[in-house]
C-alpha positions as CSV (number, residue, x, y, z in Angstrom):
1,M,22.5,-71.8,-1.2
2,P,22.2,-67.6,-0.9
3,E,19.6,-66.8,1.0
4,T,17.3,-65.0,-0.8
5,T,15.2,-61.6,0.0
6,T,12.0,-61.2,-1.5
7,H,10.2,-57.5,-0.8
8,P,8.9,-55.1,-3.5
9,Y,11.8,-53.0,-3.7
10,V,14.1,-56.2,-5.5
11,G,15.1,-54.4,-8.8
12,M,16.7,-51.9,-10.6
13,W,16.6,-47.7,-9.1
14,Q,18.0,-45.1,-10.6
15,T,18.2,-41.2,-10.5
16,S,16.8,-39.3,-13.4
17,D,19.7,-38.7,-15.0
18,G,20.0,-42.7,-15.3
19,H,23.9,-41.8,-14.0
20,V,23.7,-43.8,-10.6
21,R,21.6,-47.1,-11.0
22,H,21.0,-49.7,-8.3
23,E,20.3,-53.1,-9.0
24,L,18.7,-54.3,-5.4
25,L,19.4,-58.6,-6.2
26,P,16.8,-61.3,-4.5
27,N,20.1,-62.7,-2.3
28,G,20.2,-59.7,-0.7
29,R,23.5,-58.3,-3.0
30,Y,23.4,-55.2,-4.9
31,V,25.3,-53.6,-7.9
32,E,25.6,-49.8,-8.6
33,A,26.6,-48.2,-11.5
34,R,27.6,-44.8,-11.5
35,G,27.6,-43.7,-15.7
36,T,29.9,-45.8,-18.0
37,R,31.0,-47.8,-14.5
38,E,28.9,-50.6,-15.1
39,R,30.1,-52.1,-11.5
40,A,31.4,-49.2,-9.7
41,Y,30.5,-50.9,-6.5
42,T,29.1,-54.2,-5.1
43,G,28.0,-54.9,-1.4
44,R,25.2,-56.5,0.5
45,Y,22.1,-54.9,1.9
46,V,19.1,-55.4,4.4
47,V,15.8,-53.6,4.2
48,T,13.7,-53.0,7.0
49,D,10.1,-51.8,6.6
50,D,11.2,-48.8,4.6
51,H,14.6,-48.7,5.6
52,I,17.4,-49.8,3.4
53,D,21.3,-50.5,5.1
54,Y,24.0,-51.1,2.5
55,V,27.5,-52.4,3.1
56,D,29.9,-52.5,0.1
57,D,32.3,-55.2,-0.2
58,T,35.3,-53.0,0.9
59,G,33.4,-52.7,3.8
60,F,32.1,-49.0,3.6
61,T,28.5,-48.8,5.3
62,A,25.2,-46.3,3.5
63,D,21.6,-46.2,4.3
64,G,18.3,-45.1,2.6
65,D,15.2,-44.8,3.2
66,F,12.0,-45.7,0.6
67,I,9.3,-42.9,1.0
68,D,6.3,-43.2,-1.5
69,G,8.2,-45.3,-3.8
70,I,10.7,-43.4,-4.2
71,L,14.4,-44.4,-2.7
72,H,16.3,-41.4,-1.2
73,H,19.9,-42.4,-0.5
74,A,23.1,-40.3,-0.2
75,G,21.3,-36.7,-1.3
76,M,19.8,-38.8,-4.1
77,I,16.4,-39.6,-5.5
78,L,15.7,-42.8,-7.1
79,R,12.8,-44.3,-9.0
80,R,12.6,-47.7,-9.7
81,T,12.8,-49.1,-13.4
82,S,12.3,-52.4,-13.4
């Protein structure tokens, strides 16, 4: 059974235009959608305090920070939608 991650950041995050959407799943996995590509990227993530590290299934890494309820990732601003 997969380990679950319980923290306040689990859920859907998206840019103001809705083009980029990150769904942070409670099992430590994420799904990133871009435009009409619903599963553009998938992988795992780890949250440490207010910092998130992503490793997609191809091995690409990225990170971001949660500041005042907003996810700052790769020059983008994502807000929680659920």
